[in-house]
LOGU-819535 format. One record per residue (C-alpha): residue in one letter; chain; x, y, z. Coordinates in steps of 0.2 Angstrom, whole numbers. Example, Ala and Ser with C-alpha at 12.3 -4.5 7.8 and 13.67 -1.06 7.14 Angstrom:
2
   residuo   cadena      xx      yy      zz
         A        A      62     -22      39
         S        A      68      -5      36
//
This chain:
437
   residuo   cadena      xx      yy      zz
         X        A      -2      61     -74
         X        A     -19      55     -67
         X        A     -16      38     -76
         X        A       1      36     -68
         X        A      -6      40     -51
         X        A     -20      28     -52
         X        A     -10      12     -57
         X        A       5       7     -47
         X        A      17       5     -61
         X        A      34      -2     -56
         X        A      44       0     -72
         X        A      41       9     -89
         X        A      50      15    -104
         X        A      46      28    -117
         X        A      53      27    -135
         X        A      60      40    -146
         X        A      70      40    -162
         X        A      85      50    -168
         X        A      99      41    -158
         X        A     103      24    -152
         X        A     105      24    -133
         X        A      96      20    -117
         X        A      94      36    -107
         X        A      90      37     -88
         X        A      86      50     -75
         X        A      88      64     -71
         X        A      85      74     -87
         X        A      85      90     -78
         X        A     102      98     -76
         X        A     110     101     -59
         X        A     112     120     -54
         X        A     110     126     -72
         X        A     125     117     -78
         X        A     125     109     -95
         X        A     131      92    -100
         X        A     134      87     -82
         X        A     127      71     -74
         X        A     112      74     -63
         X        A     111      58     -53
         X        A      95      51     -45
         X        A      95      43     -28
         X        A      93      26     -37
         X        A     106      29     -50
         X        A     113      11     -48
         X        A      96       4     -52
         X        A      93      15     -67
         X        A     110      11     -74
         X        A     106      -8     -72
         X        A      90      -5     -81
         X        A      98       4     -95
         X        A     112      -9     -97
         X        A      99     -23     -97
         X        A      91     -15    -112
         X        A     107     -10    -121
         X        A     117     -26    -118
         X        A     102     -36    -126
         X        A     102     -25    -142
         X        A     114     -31    -156
         X        A     121     -13    -159
         X        A     116      -1    -144
         X        A     129      -8    -132
         X        A     143      -3    -144
         X        A     140      15    -140
         X        A     144      21    -158
         X        A     138      38    -164
         X        A     125      41    -177
         X        A     132      45    -194
         X        A     133      64    -199
         X        A     118      72    -207
         X        A     121      82    -223
         X        A     108      96    -219
         X        A     120     106    -208
         X        A     109     106    -192
         X        A     124     109    -181
         X        A     116     109    -164
         X        A     105      94    -167
         X        A     120      85    -176
         X        A     131      88    -161
         X        A     118      79    -149
         X        A     114      65    -161
         X        A     131      61    -166
         X        A     138      58    -148
         X        A     146      42    -142
         X        A     138      33    -128
         X        A     149      21    -118
         X        A     140       4    -116
         X        A     125      12    -125
         X        A     118      21    -110
         X        A     118      39    -104
         X        A     112      50     -90
         X        A      99      62     -97
         X        A     107      78     -91
         X        A     124      73     -96
         X        A     118      71    -114
         X        A     106      86    -115
         X        A      95      94    -102
         X        A      76      93    -102
         X        A      65     101     -88
         X        A      49      92     -84
         X        A      52      76     -94
         X        A      41      61     -91
         X        A      55      49     -84
         X        A      59      62     -71
         X        A      41      65     -66
         X        A      37      47     -65
         X        A      51      43     -53
         X        A      48      58     -42
         X        A      29      57     -41
         X        A      26      39     -41
         X        A      33      22     -38
         X        A      38      20     -57
         X        A      56      19     -63
         X        A      56      25     -81
         X        A      70      25     -94
         X        A      69      33    -112
         X        A      74      22    -126
         X        A      81      30    -142
         X        A      78      16    -154
         X        A      88      22    -169
         X        A      97      36    -178
         X        A      82      39    -190
         X        A      67      47    -183
         X        A      55      42    -196
         X        A      61      26    -205
         X        A      54      19    -220
         X        A      40       6    -216
         X        A      50      -8    -224
         X        A      63      -6    -210
         X        A      50     -10    -196
         X        A      53     -29    -196
         X        A      72     -25    -193
         X        A      68     -13    -179
         X        A      57     -26    -171
         X        A      70     -39    -171
         X        A      83     -28    -165
         X        A      73     -22    -150
         X        A      63     -38    -146
         X        A      75     -46    -134
         X        A      79     -29    -126
         X        A      61     -27    -122
         X        A      59     -44    -114
         X        A      74     -41    -104
         X        A      68     -24     -98
         X        A      51     -32     -93
         X        A      60     -45     -83
         X        A      69     -32     -73
         X        A      53     -27     -65
         X        A      55     -42     -54
         X        A      72     -38     -48
         X        A      74     -32     -30
         X        A      61     -35     -16
         X        A      43     -37     -16
         X        A      29     -42      -5
         X        A      13     -38       4
         X        A      11     -26      19
         X        A      -2     -32      31
         X        A      -8     -28      49
         X        A      -5     -39      64
         X        A     -23     -47      60
         X        A     -19     -50      42
         X        A     -27     -35      33
         X        A     -18     -27      19
         X        A     -12      -9      22
         X        A     -13       2       7
         X        A      -1      17       5
         X        A      11      10      18
         X        A      28      18      15
         X        A      43       7      10
         X        A      60      16      14
         X        A      77      10      11
         X        A      91      16      22
         X        A     104      27      12
         X        A      92      29      -3
         X        A      82      45      -2
         X        A      67      39     -12
         X        A      52      30      -5
         X        A      39      20     -13
         X        A      21      16      -7
         X        A      11       0      -6
         X        A      -4      -2     -18
         X        A     -22      -4     -12
         X        A     -20     -22      -8
         X        A      -4     -19       2
         X        A       7     -26     -12
         X        A      23     -17     -16
         X        A      38     -19     -28
         X        A      55     -10     -24
         X        A      68     -11     -38
         X        A      86     -14     -30
         X        A     103     -19     -36
         X        A     112     -33     -27
         X        A     117     -28     -10
         X        A     112     -28       9
         X        A      98     -16      14
         X        A      89     -10      29
         X        A      71      -9      24
         X        A      58       0      35
         X        A      39       0      32
         X        A      28      13      41
         X        A      10      19      40
         X        A       0      31      49
         X        A      -8      22      64
         X        A       5       8      64
         X        A      21       4      72
         X        A      36       4      60
         X        A      45     -12      56
         X        A      63     -13      49
         X        A      71     -29      41
         X        A      88     -31      34
         X        A      87     -40      17
         X        A     100     -46       5
         X        A      97     -45     -14
         X        A     108     -57     -22
         X        A     116     -59     -40
         X        A     105     -70     -51
         X        A     109     -81     -66
         X        A     120     -74     -79
         X        A     108     -72     -93
         X        A     113     -69    -111
         X        A     130     -68    -120
         X        A     144     -55    -118
         X        A     150     -44    -103
         X        A     139     -34     -91
         X        A     124     -45     -93
         X        A     122     -49     -75
         X        A     104     -50     -68
         X        A      99     -51     -50
         X        A      86     -60     -40
         X        A      69     -54     -33
         X        A      67     -57     -14
         X        A      49     -59      -7
         X        A      48     -49       9
         X        A      31     -48      17
         X        A      30     -38      32
         X        A      17     -37      46
         X        A      15     -21      56
         X        A       5     -18      72
         X        A      -9      -5      74
         X        A      -9       8      87
         X        A     -27      14      91
         X        A     -36      26     103
         X        A     -55      30     104
         X        A     -58      48     106
         X        A     -75      58     105
         X        A     -85      42     100
         X        A     -75      39      85
         X        A     -59      28      80
         X        A     -44      39      78
         X        A     -27      33      72
         X        A     -13      40      82
         X        A       5      39      77
         X        A      16      54      83
         X        A       7      56     100
         X        A       5      39     106
         X        A      -9      37     119
         X        A     -12      18     121
         X        A      -5       2     114
         X        A     -19     -10     112
         X        A      -9     -26     110
         X        A       6     -32     121
         X        A      13     -46     110
         X        A      24     -57     122
         X        A      35     -56     137
         X        A      49     -50     126
         X        A      39     -34     123
         X        A      32     -34     141
         X        A      49     -30     150
         X        A      50     -48     155
         X        A      36     -46     167
         X        A      32     -64     173
         X        A      18     -58     183
         X        A       9     -54     167
         X        A      10     -72     162
         X        A       1     -79     177
         X        A     -14     -90     172
         X        A     -26     -87     186
         X        A     -41     -75     189
         X        A     -40     -64     204
         X        A     -55     -62     216
         X        A     -61     -44     220
         X        A     -50     -42     235
         X        A     -35     -49     226
         X        A     -37     -37     212
         X        A     -39     -23     223
         X        A     -23     -28     233
         X        A     -13     -29     217
         X        A     -18     -11     211
         X        A     -14      -5     228
         X        A       4     -13     227
         X        A       6      -4     210
         X        A       4      13     219
         X        A      16       8     232
         X        A      29       5     219
         X        A      27      22     211
         X        A      17      34     221
         X        A      22      49     211
         X        A      14      42     196
         X        A       0      30     202
         X        A     -14      34     214
         X        A     -26      21     220
         X        A     -43      23     226
         X        A     -53       9     233
         X        A     -72       9     233
         X        A     -87       1     226
         X        A     -81       4     209
         X        A     -62       1     212
         X        A     -55      16     203
         X        A     -37      16     200
         X        A     -28      31     191
         X        A     -11      32     182
         X        A      -3      49     181
         X        A      -7      65     190
         X        A     -22      75     183
         X        A     -15      90     172
         X        A     -22     102     160
         X        A     -19      99     141
         X        A     -18      80     144
         X        A     -29      67     136
         X        A     -41      59     150
         X        A     -43      41     146
         X        A     -55      29     155
         X        A     -50      10     154
         X        A     -65       0     160
         X        A     -66     -18     163
         X        A     -77     -30     173
         X        A     -94     -22     168
         X        A    -101     -40     167
         X        A     -97     -52     181
         X        A     -97     -66     167
         X        A     -84     -57     157
         X        A     -68     -56     168
         X        A     -55     -55     154
         X        A     -55     -36     155
         X        A     -51     -36     173
         X        A     -35     -46     170
         X        A     -30     -37     155
         X        A     -31     -20     163
         X        A     -21     -26     178
         X        A      -7     -32     166
         X        A      -8     -16     156
         X        A      -6      -5     172
         X        A       9     -16     177
         X        A      17     -14     160
         X        A      15       5     159
         X        A      22       7     177
         X        A      37      -4     173
         X        A      40       5     156
         X        A      40      22     166
         X        A      52      15     179
         X        A      65      10     166
         X        A      63      25     155
         X        A      55      17     140
         X        A      52      32     128
         X        A      35      26     121
         X        A      28      23     139
         X        A      34      40     145
         X        A      26      49     130
         X        A      10      40     135
         X        A      11      47     152
         X        A      17      64     146
         X        A       1      66     135
         X        A     -12      57     145
         X        A     -20      53     162
         X        A     -25      35     163
         X        A     -40      30     174
         X        A     -40      11     177
         X        A     -57       5     182
         X        A     -55     -14     181
         X        A     -69     -22     191
         X        A     -86     -13     191
         X        A     -97     -28     194
         X        A     -93     -36     211
         X        A    -102     -52     206
         X        A     -87     -60     199
         X        A     -83     -68     215
         X        A     -99     -78     214
         X        A     -95     -86     197
         X        A     -76     -88     198
         X        A     -78    -107     202
         X        A     -91    -110     188
         X        A     -84    -123     176
         X        A     -92    -115     160
         X        A     -84    -104     147
         X        A     -99     -94     145
         X        A    -108     -93     161
         X        A    -125     -85     163
         X        A    -128     -72     176
         X        A    -145     -65     178
         X        A    -141     -48     185
         X        A    -125     -38     180
         X        A    -120     -20     180
         X        A    -117     -20     161
         X        A    -135     -26     159
         X        A    -142     -13     170
         X        A    -132       1     161
         X        A    -140      -5     144
         X        A    -157      -7     152
         X        A    -170       7     148
         X        A    -178       3     165
         X        A    -177      20     175
         X        A    -184      12     191
         X        A    -172      17     205
         X        A    -169       4     219
         X        A    -158       4     234
         X        A    -150     -12     230
         X        A    -131     -14     229
         X        A    -130     -16     210
         X        A    -140       0     207
         X        A    -129      10     219
         X        A    -114       4     209
         X        A    -122       7     193
         X        A    -127      25     198
         X        A    -110      29     205
         X        A    -102      23     188
         X        A    -113      34     178
         X        A    -109      49     189
         X        A     -91      45     187
         X        A     -92      45     168
         X        A    -101      62     168
         X        A     -90      70     180
         X        A     -73      65     174
         X        A     -75      71     156
         X        A     -65      58     148
         X        A     -58      61     130
         X        A     -58      43     127
         X        A     -66      27     135
         X        A     -60      10     131
         X        A     -71      -4     138
         X        A     -64     -22     138
         X        A     -77     -36     136
         X        A     -76     -54     130
         X        A     -87     -65     120
         X        A     -82     -59     102
         X        A     -66     -54      93
         X        A     -70     -36      87
         X        A     -69     -18      91
         X        A     -86     -10      93
//
């Protein structure tokens, strides 16, 4: 069992003797009834696998029973002398087995396993081994080929990293599989149209509709239809919050969407697509306008630190500080936070469920422009301007000398705010690198 769990098998077969048939799950009988089919959610796939093996075998597909044994073993005789249409059978319809390997592998892993009964004699003479090999060679190759039938691909995050253990669900089939350590997955399916959903803890779910088509008719005779494999690689976006100085992945209780992809996901807010930097007074005015639009949700406080808040303070809510503009030379955070506040207010206004869940579970404090020195560098024609004295630098400095200048007053006020607000999470937006620190 550890071996099955450690390797992401797609398809397997175990081989027995004593009959000539391809047997597929479930083996365990339904509701203590005997010789009744016990069908798995992937019954169509298992029948296709069993038929692929049987149809490539020179005798198995004929479904003829084994000859009678002269030893009088009536119970065994009745099972082994049964006819099997097309050379396949559901395990429980033949005889019930509890805890069999093919049932276990299907239920507890990604593996689809069938059982091959290779012949009527359990212990044939060694001289017959070449004959058994020739009879089963083509069937074995056909079964191996079936591992590529259905859909497969790689599950990656929006920045390209593979997502291990992502869940792949197919609508209407109550059996999920999971991506391997490198994000790759293989999902066996018969031809048809399917809604496939990929989900993972800490990521937004993604659904795609895919069509698995019939492939080339391989081999001679009836029912030897194969089907194509479809490459479906899916990218899903991460949802993250920072809480108690550690990265926490949050899925059910969404707190903060880190990425807004485009205007299509931004409620068509054209104001968020403006390509200008706002001066301090303009930034303050825009946040004040947000409060005017939804005063029951947003509260604006103008001061040296320009504190804006979203959501009335309540107990049992996450308190999240969203900080930008610590460095006058790094204004990107100012603009991103303004757009985020606009996005959240619009989402609340139109009743967007994820946004409403955010506000039901959190109080958001927007502090977009800490360092007032941005007005002095807004017209500098450099991508990486050098500013000698910034609030961010003073916060990082170990110099405890207290002065009465304006920057020190703002720095101390900011420190006081951080200690008094008791934030559960603080997210600081800076620029100059593409990383999360």
